[in-house]
VORO-497590 format. One line per 8 residues: their letters; for each residue x negated, y negated, z negated of C-alpha. Coordinates in pm, 1 decimal. Layout:
<recs>
a	X/Y/Z ~ ...
</recs>
This chain:
<recs>
mrynkife	10.2/-6.6/-0.4 ~ -121.5/-329.5/118.4 ~ 44.9/-544.3/-164.3 ~ -17.7/-356.5/-479.2 ~ 14.0/-627.9/-742.9 ~ 389.7/-735.1/-598.5 ~ 508.8/-395.9/-602.9 ~ 391.5/-292.9/-958.3
kgtignle	657.3/-206.4/-1186.1 ~ 683.9/-508.8/-1458.0 ~ 895.5/-555.4/-1788.0 ~ 1067.1/-843.6/-1902.5 ~ 1209.8/-785.5/-2255.6 ~ 1358.6/-454.2/-2262.3 ~ 1430.9/-490.7/-1854.3 ~ 1182.6/-248.6/-1647.1
lknrivmp	1164.6/-366.0/-1309.1 ~ 1020.5/-205.7/-965.0 ~ 831.0/-466.2/-906.2 ~ 710.1/-815.9/-965.4 ~ 941.2/-1011.3/-682.0 ~ 1210.8/-1174.9/-807.5 ~ 1534.0/-1379.7/-631.7 ~ 1573.3/-1738.1/-823.0
amvtglas	1874.1/-1919.5/-850.0 ~ 1976.8/-2067.7/-525.2 ~ 2315.2/-2257.3/-474.8 ~ 2464.2/-2122.0/-184.0 ~ 2893.3/-2231.8/-203.0 ~ 2994.6/-1932.1/-136.4 ~ 3234.6/-1839.8/-394.1 ~ 3614.9/-1868.4/-422.3
dngqvnda	3769.5/-2224.4/-537.1 ~ 3834.3/-2035.2/-829.7 ~ 3443.0/-1989.1/-908.8 ~ 3557.4/-1599.6/-863.6 ~ 3297.1/-1368.1/-655.1 ~ 3416.8/-1213.3/-337.6 ~ 3275.0/-1058.5/-54.5 ~ 3070.0/-1300.2/121.8
iikyyeer	2862.4/-1344.4/-233.9 ~ 2869.4/-976.5/-339.5 ~ 2727.5/-863.6/15.4 ~ 2515.4/-1183.9/6.4 ~ 2293.3/-1033.6/-292.0 ~ 2362.7/-688.1/-231.8 ~ 2156.6/-711.0/93.3 ~ 1861.0/-871.5/-73.7
akagcgli	1886.1/-588.1/-373.2 ~ 1899.4/-334.1/-119.5 ~ 1542.3/-437.2/61.8 ~ 1385.2/-371.0/-292.0 ~ 1408.8/-729.3/-459.9 ~ 1321.7/-610.7/-829.6 ~ 1525.1/-887.5/-999.5 ~ 1778.5/-1093.6/-852.6
itemarid	1919.3/-1456.9/-1083.0 ~ 2223.9/-1565.5/-944.5 ~ 2277.1/-1891.5/-814.7 ~ 2361.9/-2113.7/-1135.6 ~ 2716.6/-2013.3/-1301.8 ~ 2940.7/-2289.2/-1453.8 ~ 2978.4/-2273.8/-1813.1 ~ 3199.2/-2578.5/-1913.1
qdtgvglk	3518.1/-2634.8/-1649.8 ~ 3585.9/-2987.1/-1816.8 ~ 3186.3/-3173.9/-1812.7 ~ 3010.3/-2902.3/-1630.0 ~ 3107.3/-2862.7/-1271.2 ~ 2778.2/-2900.8/-1045.1 ~ 2956.7/-2742.0/-715.6 ~ 3311.4/-2712.6/-597.5
nqiqltds	3236.4/-2336.0/-509.8 ~ 2997.8/-2238.1/-816.4 ~ 3010.0/-1927.6/-1015.6 ~ 3195.2/-1973.4/-1304.4 ~ 3149.5/-1781.0/-1658.5 ~ 3411.9/-1929.5/-1830.0 ~ 3711.4/-1725.0/-1837.5 ~ 3717.5/-1346.1/-1938.6
niisnmkk	3951.3/-1309.3/-1656.6 ~ 3691.2/-1277.3/-1377.7 ~ 3512.8/-1005.6/-1564.6 ~ 3631.3/-709.3/-1355.3 ~ 3553.7/-872.9/-1051.7 ~ 3222.4/-984.9/-1167.0 ~ 3176.4/-608.3/-1180.9 ~ 3190.7/-547.1/-840.2
ltesvhrh	2865.2/-784.5/-822.5 ~ 2635.2/-609.9/-1073.2 ~ 2745.6/-288.4/-970.7 ~ 2635.2/-349.5/-626.2 ~ 2289.5/-500.1/-708.4 ~ 2260.5/-184.2/-953.8 ~ 2319.0/55.7/-695.1 ~ 1978.3/-1.8/-560.3
gskiifql	1760.2/19.6/-860.8 ~ 1783.2/-370.3/-867.9 ~ 1854.1/-562.9/-1192.9 ~ 2086.0/-883.9/-1214.7 ~ 2069.6/-1193.1/-1420.4 ~ 2328.7/-1451.3/-1449.1 ~ 2194.8/-1808.9/-1458.9 ~ 2352.1/-2065.2/-1710.6
qhpgrqtn	2401.4/-2415.9/-1625.1 ~ 2540.7/-2771.0/-1727.9 ~ 2438.0/-3031.5/-1462.1 ~ 2493.9/-3362.7/-1756.7 ~ 2404.0/-3686.2/-1596.5 ~ 2348.5/-3520.8/-1262.9 ~ 2738.1/-3443.8/-1207.4 ~ 2917.1/-3613.6/-939.0
nnllpgdk	3234.1/-3742.6/-1092.3 ~ 3451.7/-3643.3/-775.5 ~ 3434.5/-3322.7/-899.0 ~ 3502.6/-3344.8/-1286.7 ~ 3907.6/-3254.0/-1343.7 ~ 4113.0/-3542.8/-1460.1 ~ 4014.1/-3842.5/-1676.7 ~ 3664.7/-3640.7/-1809.7
eivapspi	3380.9/-3837.0/-1795.4 ~ 3003.4/-3749.3/-1692.5 ~ 2773.9/-3659.0/-2025.6 ~ 2415.0/-3675.0/-2132.3 ~ 2197.2/-3703.3/-2422.7 ~ 2213.8/-4052.9/-2367.8 ~ 2367.1/-4335.3/-2135.8 ~ 2098.5/-4312.0/-1885.2
pckiiget	2197.9/-4279.1/-1494.6 ~ 2070.4/-4059.8/-1261.1 ~ 1942.6/-4313.8/-978.6 ~ 2050.7/-4032.6/-709.8 ~ 2434.7/-3999.5/-867.9 ~ 2426.0/-4405.4/-981.5 ~ 2665.5/-4351.1/-1265.9 ~ 2636.1/-4409.4/-1668.6
pkeltlrn	2706.6/-4086.4/-1818.7 ~ 2866.0/-4084.5/-2168.8 ~ 2666.9/-4008.4/-2464.8 ~ 2726.6/-3657.6/-2631.7 ~ 2840.5/-3656.1/-2949.0 ~ 2735.7/-3415.9/-3201.7 ~ 3071.6/-3274.2/-3190.2 ~ 3036.7/-3245.2/-2827.1
iqviisrf	2709.5/-3093.8/-2844.5 ~ 2853.5/-2784.6/-3041.3 ~ 3109.1/-2754.4/-2805.1 ~ 2892.5/-2703.5/-2504.9 ~ 2642.4/-2448.3/-2669.9 ~ 2894.9/-2244.6/-2787.0 ~ 3047.7/-2242.6/-2417.0 ~ 2670.4/-2135.0/-2300.5
aiaakiaq	2712.8/-1847.1/-2599.0 ~ 3047.6/-1756.2/-2447.7 ~ 2941.8/-1761.1/-2104.0 ~ 2705.0/-1527.3/-2194.8 ~ 2930.1/-1293.4/-2350.7 ~ 3087.5/-1285.4/-2054.4 ~ 2825.0/-1212.5/-1827.1 ~ 2714.8/-926.8/-2062.5
esgadgve	3038.7/-764.3/-2037.9 ~ 3038.6/-811.3/-1660.4 ~ 2757.6/-600.0/-1674.9 ~ 2497.1/-813.6/-1595.4 ~ 2090.0/-724.5/-1750.9 ~ 2088.1/-1074.6/-1916.4 ~ 2094.3/-1483.6/-1851.1 ~ 1866.1/-1741.1/-1726.6
lhgahgyl	1932.8/-2096.6/-1923.7 ~ 1882.4/-2349.3/-1629.7 ~ 1641.1/-2597.2/-1826.0 ~ 1479.1/-2723.5/-1515.0 ~ 1530.5/-2951.1/-1239.1 ~ 1669.0/-3238.5/-1459.4 ~ 1999.0/-3084.2/-1560.3 ~ 2154.2/-3068.4/-1919.4
isqfmspn	1895.7/-2882.2/-2104.5 ~ 1633.5/-3056.1/-1912.9 ~ 1753.6/-3350.9/-2004.4 ~ 1758.3/-3303.4/-2371.4 ~ 1386.9/-3183.3/-2323.6 ~ 1280.6/-3506.9/-2130.1 ~ 1128.5/-3819.4/-2297.7 ~ 1306.1/-4023.2/-1985.6
tnlrndky	1616.9/-3891.5/-2077.5 ~ 1671.9/-3819.8/-2405.7 ~ 1633.8/-4162.4/-2669.5 ~ 1855.6/-4002.6/-2910.3 ~ 1720.5/-4059.3/-3287.3 ~ 1916.4/-3795.2/-3452.2 ~ 1786.5/-3424.6/-3493.0 ~ 1855.8/-3374.8/-3093.8
ggniynrl	1622.3/-3670.5/-3003.2 ~ 1238.2/-3809.9/-3071.3 ~ 964.1/-3540.1/-3168.5 ~ 909.5/-3268.0/-2928.6 ~ 1057.0/-3039.3/-3188.0 ~ 1428.1/-3199.9/-3179.0 ~ 1441.0/-3251.5/-2836.8 ~ 1448.3/-2868.2/-2809.6
nflkeiia	1686.5/-2824.8/-3090.8 ~ 1940.8/-2808.5/-2791.9 ~ 1826.5/-2539.4/-2665.2 ~ 1731.6/-2369.0/-2980.7 ~ 2061.3/-2354.9/-3043.5 ~ 2222.3/-2208.2/-2713.3 ~ 1960.3/-1957.2/-2709.6 ~ 2084.5/-1856.1/-3119.9
girqfcgk	2455.2/-1863.3/-3003.5 ~ 2406.8/-1639.0/-2758.9 ~ 2186.9/-1378.9/-2983.9 ~ 2462.5/-1412.4/-3253.2 ~ 2710.9/-1340.7/-2963.1 ~ 2535.3/-1080.4/-2719.4 ~ 2269.1/-892.6/-2944.3 ~ 1880.4/-913.6/-2971.2
dftiivrm	1846.2/-664.4/-2684.4 ~ 1985.8/-904.5/-2418.5 ~ 1753.9/-1082.6/-2203.0 ~ 1719.8/-1455.4/-2187.8 ~ 1523.4/-1634.9/-1947.8 ~ 1442.8/-1947.3/-1994.9 ~ 1367.0/-2195.1/-1717.3 ~ 1173.6/-2511.6/-1756.2
ngddfvpg	941.3/-2765.5/-1604.8 ~ 611.5/-2794.5/-1586.8 ~ 649.0/-3177.4/-1457.2 ~ 931.7/-3366.8/-1370.1 ~ 710.2/-3564.1/-1139.7 ~ 867.7/-3900.9/-1225.9 ~ 749.8/-4194.7/-1461.3 ~ 813.3/-4153.8/-1831.4
gleldeav	928.5/-3760.9/-1784.8 ~ 803.8/-3473.8/-1879.7 ~ 421.1/-3368.8/-1749.4 ~ 231.9/-3113.2/-1778.3 ~ 18.4/-3138.2/-2125.7 ~ 401.5/-3133.1/-2320.5 ~ 552.5/-2888.5/-2117.6 ~ 247.4/-2619.3/-2235.2
qmakiiet	339.5/-2764.1/-2565.4 ~ 718.1/-2719.7/-2522.2 ~ 641.5/-2377.0/-2425.1 ~ 440.9/-2246.0/-2676.0 ~ 770.6/-2378.6/-2892.3 ~ 1033.7/-2180.0/-2703.9 ~ 810.2/-1866.6/-2723.8 ~ 900.2/-1869.9/-3092.8
feidalni	1270.8/-1869.8/-3025.4 ~ 1316.7/-1513.7/-2922.0 ~ 1338.9/-1494.5/-2546.0 ~ 1212.7/-1258.0/-2279.4 ~ 1003.3/-1455.1/-2030.1 ~ 949.0/-1807.1/-1903.5 ~ 1037.2/-1937.8/-1548.7 ~ 829.9/-2229.6/-1431.6
scgisesf	980.3/-2497.3/-1191.0 ~ 925.9/-2856.4/-1162.8 ~ 1103.1/-3196.6/-1057.2 ~ 1452.0/-3381.6/-1129.7 ~ 1731.8/-3507.7/-882.1 ~ 1497.6/-3798.2/-823.4 ~ 1208.8/-3642.3/-710.7 ~ 1377.8/-3346.4/-536.4
etiiepss	1128.6/-3288.1/-262.1 ~ 913.8/-3072.2/-545.7 ~ 1184.7/-2858.1/-604.4 ~ 1294.3/-2768.8/-269.7 ~ 1003.8/-2877.0/-29.1 ~ 973.2/-2976.1/313.7 ~ 759.2/-2850.8/585.3 ~ 469.1/-3087.0/463.0
ykegwkkh	397.1/-2892.5/161.3 ~ 189.3/-2612.2/146.8 ~ 250.2/-2284.4/-7.4 ~ 86.7/-2254.3/-394.6 ~ 82.1/-2635.7/-424.6 ~ 213.7/-2645.1/-759.2 ~ 55.7/-2314.9/-896.0 ~ -170.6/-2551.2/-1164.3
lakeikan	199.6/-2560.1/-1323.6 ~ 266.3/-2203.5/-1425.2 ~ -119.8/-2095.6/-1457.1 ~ -162.8/-2363.0/-1765.8 ~ 187.0/-2258.4/-1934.5 ~ 91.3/-1914.7/-1880.0 ~ -285.7/-1937.4/-1982.9 ~ -114.4/-2061.7/-2314.1
vnlpiiac	174.2/-1804.5/-2391.3 ~ 227.2/-1452.0/-2436.1 ~ 550.8/-1442.0/-2256.0 ~ 595.5/-1320.2/-1885.3 ~ 630.3/-1597.0/-1632.8 ~ 804.5/-1628.8/-1316.5 ~ 723.7/-1910.1/-1121.0 ~ 821.2/-2076.1/-734.2
nnlkkpet	551.0/-2176.8/-570.4 ~ 689.3/-2240.8/-225.6 ~ 598.3/-1917.3/-142.2 ~ 669.6/-1755.0/236.9 ~ 385.5/-1486.0/305.1 ~ 331.9/-1180.6/97.1 ~ -39.4/-1212.6/72.2 ~ 26.3/-1543.3/-98.9
aenmikeg	269.9/-1416.1/-296.2 ~ -4.0/-1109.4/-388.9 ~ -262.7/-1383.0/-460.1 ~ -24.0/-1558.9/-755.2 ~ -50.5/-1253.6/-930.5 ~ -404.2/-1179.2/-885.5 ~ -494.6/-1543.0/-989.4 ~ -320.8/-1518.9/-1306.5
vsdfvalg	-77.4/-1815.2/-1189.9 ~ 224.7/-1583.0/-1301.5 ~ 357.5/-1210.6/-1377.9 ~ 642.8/-1263.8/-1139.9 ~ 709.1/-1431.6/-815.7 ~ 998.7/-1592.7/-724.0 ~ 1061.2/-1584.2/-352.8 ~ 1368.0/-1800.3/-265.6
raqladpq	1391.4/-1952.0/89.5 ~ 1177.4/-1662.6/161.8 ~ 1473.3/-1439.2/116.7 ~ 1696.9/-1646.2/282.4 ~ 1505.7/-1655.2/606.2 ~ 1484.3/-1290.3/571.9 ~ 1668.0/-1073.5/360.8 ~ 1432.1/-770.0/446.7
wsekafng	1128.5/-945.7/295.3 ~ 1117.4/-716.2/24.1 ~ 1102.4/-393.9/260.8 ~ 886.1/-534.0/521.1 ~ 610.3/-642.5/237.0 ~ 645.4/-333.0/104.5 ~ 582.2/-122.5/397.7 ~ 288.3/-390.9/529.0
edesiinc	483.3/-503.9/844.1 ~ 407.8/-881.4/789.1 ~ 426.1/-1019.5/1181.6 ~ 805.0/-907.5/1150.9 ~ 884.7/-1119.4/858.6 ~ 1117.8/-1429.1/947.9 ~ 945.2/-1682.4/766.1 ~ 1097.1/-1994.8/653.2
isclscik	1036.9/-2311.4/817.2 ~ 1140.7/-2520.8/527.6 ~ 1334.6/-2724.4/736.4 ~ 1620.7/-2780.1/435.8 ~ 1909.6/-2670.5/647.8 ~ 1973.8/-2433.3/374.4 ~ 2018.7/-2755.0/100.8 ~ 2148.6/-2995.9/312.1
nvmkqeki	2472.2/-2821.1/352.9 ~ 2530.4/-2725.7/33.5 ~ 2506.0/-3061.1/-91.7 ~ 2793.5/-3131.8/110.4 ~ 3001.1/-2872.8/-35.4 ~ 2946.4/-2667.4/209.3 ~ 2839.3/-2275.5/272.3 ~ 2504.1/-2197.0/313.6
kcsvnqrl	2328.7/-2217.7/641.4 ~ 1945.0/-2103.9/757.8 ~ 1817.8/-2219.8/1057.4 ~ 1654.1/-1872.9/1117.0 ~ 1909.7/-1673.1/998.2 ~ 2272.7/-1742.5/1101.8 ~ 2328.6/-1428.3/938.1 ~ 2332.3/-1637.4/611.3
gleykypi	2639.3/-1586.1/397.9 ~ 2781.4/-1366.0/654.8 ~ 2628.1/-1042.7/588.0 ~ 3000.0/-934.2/522.5 ~ 3103.9/-957.1/819.8 ~ 2774.5/-870.9/1046.2 ~ 2606.9/-623.7/844.1 ~ 2255.0/-470.7/936.5
te	2292.0/-137.1/1089.0 ~ 2077.1/116.1/1077.8
</recs>
């Protein structure tokens, strides 16, 4: 086998993974209007699992129907009535020996007010508007904070009862957990703001709530920024300190990313960004904690992914748009068929459509989101 490192077995918490390939959370707009999974989204994930991806992290799931609406067609984990249907998704992934984790997210100040029901308002740790959204959020009260913490825990329990192998808490990209963590967006002077420990209390209490609801063996991953790439935001030195503290919160892995809405090009890079350009973020954090590290690094080619593990950048490689462009990426890499991989060209067509509240599309893969209509024939 040409790529021994990415096809080694790996462990995250109690999860034994058949390889080191992770499909990270990417919004698709494929869910039904009521947040239910459907054939389109089930077949989309199943095809990547069938090709050999070791761990699939679903697109961000809504945990709060009042103030936490990130997208119109977004998976929701707020209602236990979705469990029987959601099991179809988890079973379809498990059928191929892959694991599936649901990502839990609240957008906070990066919410589009047009998506909120009735007279609900955008909320955040502090009333600091996102420059992209342009609306000043309402500062969360202590009671509001406790409500949202409980909703994260409830969502995790629904995920567990749906057959998920764990959850990932989205503490990156400028969403609500990230807003509490960053000195740029958290100006509170109570137990949830100020020093680095206080700014992590929101995340700490979410994790404690999930442990209470789901038990100590349920896998919890935290996705966090290594750098916000905005003035006054979280930078690598402080991110390393935070990672050390988060390691004590009874979690199983860290997923390192970067950027917020105001530095969006560092999250979903255009073609001018090279593979592995941000690997220093994950590598520095990995050197300072004992947790398994997952990291996105704008990876496209198997050789680059293999080198990320060889160089000690991460323990697991997250391949996002690479698996949108070519759902058979894992299988082709395993067989050493590099020349047949359809590479992502970083044209941003996928995210452009989702940002318009439309279903995801890909310039080099016309079947994306249509796997249920046009299955691969063997």
